[in-house]
N, C-alpha and C positions, 0 to 999 in steps of 0.2 A: 115586414114588407111595406113599402111606401104606397100610399093610396094614390089613385089616379085622379088628380084634380083636373079641372077644365084646361088649365094652361099646358099641362103635360100632354093631354089628349090632343090639343091643338098643335103642339110641337111635333108629336108623332105623326099626325095626319099630314102636316106640312112637309116633314122629311120624307114621308112615303110618296107624296105627290111630286116632290122634286126628283126623287129617285126614278119614278115611273116616267116622268117627262124627259129627263136626261138620257135614260137608257132607251126609251122608245122613240127619241127624236129622229134617229136614222131610218126608222121604218115608215115615217110619215111621207117621205118623198118617193115619187114614182121612178125617178131616174137615179142612176148610180151617183154616189156622193164621193168626191175626192178631196183629200186634204191639200192645201196649198203646198208648193214645193218647200217653202221655208219651214212649215210645220212638220212635214215628213222628215226633213233633215234634222230638225231639232229633236224629234222623237228617237232618232238613232242614238242619241247620247243619253237618253233617259235611264236605261238599265245601268250604265256605268256610274251615272250620277247618283242613283239610288243606292247602289252597292257601296260607293265611297261614303255616302252619308251614314251608312250603317257600320261599315268596317273601321273607318278612320277613328271615330270617337272610341270605339272598343279597344283599339290598339294604343292610343296615346292618353287615355284617361282611365282613372281608377276611382270609383265611388264619386264621380262628378268632378274630380280634380285632375289637372294635368299631372302626369307622373313626374317625379323629381329625381329619379335615379336611372342610370343606364343599366342597372342590374334588373331588367325586366325581360323575361323570356319572350314576350309578345313582340317587342321591337326587333329582336334578332330573327324571330320566325317570319315576321313580315318582310324584312329585308331579304332573307333567304328565299322566301316564296316569290317575291318580285323578281329577284335575280334569275330564278329558274324560269319564270314566265317569259322574261325578255330574252333568255338564252335559248330555251327550247320551245316555249309555248305550251299550251294545253293546261286545262284546269286541274286535271287529276294529278299531274306531276307537281303543280304548284302547291296543292293541298298536302301531298305526301312530303314534299321538301319542307314546307313550313312546319308540319307536325313533327318531322324527324329532328328539327332543330328545337322546337318548343318543348317537347316531352322530356328530353334529357336535362335541359336547363331547369324546367319547372319541377320535375320529380327528383332529379339528381342533386341539383344545387339549391332547390327551394326558392328560385326566383319567382 
C-alpha cells in the first residue's frame, strides 16, 4: 500500500474541495437558477454523443486497431440494429435485432 505523503493529501483535499464547491454551487443562490437556452439545447445532444463515443469505437475497432475485414459480426449487427431503429423505432427492438444478427454470425461462423 502506498504511503500518504503530503502531496497526495493536498491533492485529495483539493479534489474534495472542488467537488463540494461545484456540487454545492447551485444551493448558494436564493433564487432559481436557469441555464441559458443555448446550454439547454446543447445538453439535449449529450446522451447521444456519449453513447456514440462508447459504441462506435467498440464496433469499428478491435484491440485498439481499426478492423481490416468485412467478416466482423459487429458491423452487420450494428447496421441491422440501426435499420430497425430507423424503420420501427424503439430501443428493445434495436437490441433484439442487432443480437439476432450478431449471435449467428459470431457463434455459427466464428466472425
